[in-house]
N, C-alpha and C positions, 0 to 999 in steps of 0.2 A: 455680552459676549457674542461674537459672530457665530452663526450656525456652522457645524462641522459638515462640509460637503465631501468628505473623504469616504471611499469605500471601506467597509469593515468586514474582516474575516473573524468570525467567532468559532472557537474550537472547544467543544463541549467535552471535557474530560469525564464527566459523569456518564455521558452517552458512551464514551470509549470504554469505561469500566463495565457498563451494562453489556456491551457487545463481547467483551472478553469473557464474562461469566456465561453468556449464552453459548459461546463456542466451547468453553471448558465443560459445560454441562452436556453438550452434544458429544464431546470426545471423552466422556468420563472414562477414567482408567489410564489415560495418557496425559503426559505433561503438555501444557499449552505454552508454547514458546513464541512470543510475538516477533514478527518481522518489522523492524523499524528502520530499514534501509531508506536511502534517498531522503534523509532528514525526516524520518517518520512519515513517509509518503507525502512530503511537503508540508506537514503540519507541525513539525518541531519535535525531533527525536528526544531531546532532553526532557521536556515536561511530560511527554507521552510515556517514556520509559519509567520516569519516577512514579507516575501515577500507577502504571501497571505493576511496578514493584510492590507498591502498597496493596494492590489487589491480589498479589501472590505470585506473579511471574518471577522466575529466577533465571531463565535462559532467554537470550535475545539474539536475533540474527540481523546482521548488517551486510552490505555488499563490499564496501571498500575498507582497506586498512585504516584510512583516515577517519572514516565513520566510526570504526571500533574504538580508536583512540579518543575521539571526542565523546563517545558514549561512556567510556570508562571514567573520564573526567566528570561527566554529568552525574553519574551514579555514585561518585565519590567513594565513601567507605563501604558501600553495599557490595556484597560478594557475589555479584551476578556473573554467570557464564555468558560471554559474548563471542559469538561464532561469526567468522568472516567468510562469506560465500566466495569471494575471489580466490581464496586459498593462499598457498605459500608462494607468493610472487618473488622474483629475484631480489635479494637483499632485504627481504622483509623480516627475516628471522629475529634479529635483535629487537626490532620494534614490536613484533608480536609478543615476544617474551616479556619485554618491559611493561607492556600494558596488560599482560595476562589474557591475551586473546587466543581463541582456538581457531586454527585455519581449517577450511574444507579443502581436502585434496581432490582435485578434479582431473589430473593427468598423471602419467607415469613420471614426467619430469618434475612435477610438484612433489610426488612421493619421494623421489630420489633426493631432491634438495632439502626436504624436511628431515629425512633420515640422516643426511650428512650433517645438518645443523644440530640435530639432537645428539649425535655421536660426538661431535666436537665440543658440545656443551656438557657432555657427560651427565645428562639429565634426560629422563623420558619426556617426550613432547606429546601432550594431548592433541588429538586430531579427530576430524570427521572425514569419512571417506564417502565421496559421492559416486554413484554408479548409474550410468544411463540405462534405463530399462525400456526405452522405446520412444523417448521424446526427441532424441537426436539434438541435444543441446549440450549442457555441461555434464561431465562425469566420465569415469572410466568405462570402457566396454566390459561386458560381462565376462568375456574370456580373459581380459586383462586382470580383472579382479580375482578370478579363479587362479591365474598364474601367480599373482602376488602371494597368495596364501601358501603356495608351494615353494616359495623362494625366501631369501633372507633380506629382501628389499624393504621390509617393514621394520628393520632393526632400529631400535630407539624410539619407535612411535607407539603411542597408546591410542588405538582406534576406539574411541568412546562411543561413536555413533556411526552407523551406516545409513545413508539417505539416498533417495531418488526423488523424482518429481513427475507428477501426472501431467500429460499433455491435453487430456480431455476431461479433467475432473469436473468442469462446469456442466457437462452433459452426463447426468447420472447413469444412464443405461448404455453408454457408448462401449462398444466391444473393446476398445483400446484400454479402458480402465481395467478390465479383468485380465487382459493380456499383460499389462504392466504389473498388476498385482502378483500374478503367477511368477513373472520374471524376478520381481523383488524378493519374493519368498525364497527363491533359489539362491539369490545373492546373500540374503540375510543368514542362511544356513552356513555360509562360508565363514562367518564371523560370530560364532555363538556367544562370545563374551561381550559383544558390543550391543548397545541399544539400537533401535531401528526407527526410521521416520520416512514415510512416503507422502503424507498428506499436508498440503497447504490449506488455504481457506476452503476451496471447493471440496477437496478430499476429506476434510474434517467432517463434512456433512454426508459422506457417502456410506456411513455405517461402520460397525465395529471391525470389519475385516481390514479396513484401510487405516485404522488408528495407530496400530503398533504401540511404540513406547512414547512417541512425541509427535505432536502436530505443530505446524508452523504457520499460523494464520497471519495474513497480511491484509488484503483489501477489506475483508469482512470485519476486521477490527475497526475500520474507519467508516463503516456503513454500507459498503458495497455488497450486494447479494452474492452468495456463493455460486449461483447459476447465472450471474450477469444480468439479473433483473431484480427489482426491489423485493426485499424479504422483510415481512412485517415483524419478524423477531429481532431485527437489528435497527438501531437508531442512527440518525444522521449525526456525524461528529463535526463536520465542517459546514458552516453557514456563511456564504458570501452575500453581502448586502451592499447596495449602493444607492445614493440618493437620486431622486428625479431632479434634473437640472432645469428642464423646460418642458412645456406641453404645447404641441402644435396641432393645428387643424389641417387635415389632408383630405382633399376631394377624391372621389372614386376615380381610379385610373392614374392618379398622380404617381410619379416615380420617386423612389426613396433611396438615397445613399449613392455610393460609388457604383459606376458601371451602368446606372440607370436601367437595371434589369428587374428590379423589384417594384411592383405596383400595388397600391392600396386597392383592395377588392371592393371597398365601399367607402363612403364618406365616414371619416372617423377621426379620433384624436390619438396622437402618438406621444409617448413619453420618451424623452431623451435622458438616459440613465448614465450616471457618471462612473462607468467601469466598462472595460473592453478586453481585448485579447492581451493587452499589456498587464492586465490584472489576473489573467488566467482563464478568462471566458473563451473557450475555443471558438474560433471564427465560424467554423462549419456548423455550430449549434443553430445558426439562423435557419437551417434547412427544415427544422421541425421542433426546435426547442421552445420552451416556455419559461416564463418567469412569474413569480408570485407577486402580484401588485394589487392593492385595493381589495384584498380579500379573495382573490381568485387567480387562477393561472391565466396568463396573457401571452399571446403569440409573439415571438421575436421576429422582427423584420430584418435588422442588420446588426452585426457586431463589428465595430471598428476598433482601432487601437485603444481609444480612450472612452468610447461611447457605445452603448447598446440602445437600440430603438425598439420599442415594443408597442403593440396595439392596445391602447387603453380603452377604446370604445367610449361609452358614456359614463364610465366609472368615476366616482368622486375621488379625486386625487389632486395634489398640488406640489409645486417644487419644494424639495426638502423631505418629502415622504420617502421612506426606504423601500426598495424593491429587493426581493430575495431572488438571486440568480442561481443559487445552489443552497440546498438545505433540506429541512423537513418537508417542505412543500414542493420545491423544485428538486426532485430526487436525483441523487447522484447517478444511478444506473440509467434513468430516463434521459438525463442530459447527455450522458455518454453515448447512448444509442442515437440521439438526435445529431450528434457530432460525428457519427460513424467511427466512434472510438471506444475506449473502455474506461471504467471508473478509475483505474490506476492513473491513466494519463490526465484525466480531469483534475485529480488531486495534485499530482506533482507539478502541474503547470501553474498552480496558484502562486502568484508573485508576492514579493515583499512590499509592494506599493500600498496594498490595503493595510489599514490599521488592524493589528492582531490583538484579539482579546481572548484570554483563556478563562473558561467558565469551570468552576469546581477546582481551580488550580491550587487552592490552599491545601487540599487534601493530598496533593501530589508531592508535598515536601516532607511527608512522614518518613522518618528514618527506618 
């Protein structure tokens, strides 16, 4: 049989389960509700959600209506609560109801549309209300939320959860965190019957004041550190490997790749690895990124569409040997920093071209 020279993306569901329990232990007393939007951060929402259901997760967050419908199908008979962050978009009422999805209401227009739908259906509509406490992204203004409580515009709506989002959660002592916490406490007091959620991955590690009733971990489930740097408590979930296609000798000062701007600092050997930005390796990673090859981290020279070139030095390697471009040795947060990006982008850019292998997947099929 001919050797397989295709890149491989391994997704370790046992590592995912480990990370889930680390976060749940950190946020003890609050429900841990995984965020599986963008197809589980690019790693496959269906197998990820099934495994997390096995581990005890009962609430999941997605961004789009279509993601919620697909997740409902993937979870089949499981009675999961699936919350759609986009909210009650025009015409979405029948589809939300048919799939049993809970919308996040982010604007007064969404509140009005959801209330009208609930009244026309003559059935209460479970909802989540998002209030902006200082991030200036999604959510009602605090004055708008206060005015809602004093009006009849919530008719037909069951506000199960009030949520907000931290803008500086990855910086533990940032003054913005305490400001947003104080604002959120005021908002929560307006809805005493609803549960509350302020923390995503970073906020879940900020301590008990930020936990409230539910935390919404995303990137830290998949191995990204809550402070945007490697965290030894968390395991790598994604491992992208690709084979060495060729090994070349390069003299000191010789130019490498497009643009002829990158030169070898010394006489060395370079490995041509069969994956590039078409596989999800961010091109800018070449500025300071490393890959794990022949038992050590090796400097990247270039990242092209289909090839990555790294400095092999005098290490023992040959064509066909696998190189880890992302994983337990080429850490997610470090690769993101080298690319002047964030861990989230590094994951969602992983393409479908690499062969996907799920490790521990059998346990994810438990009903």
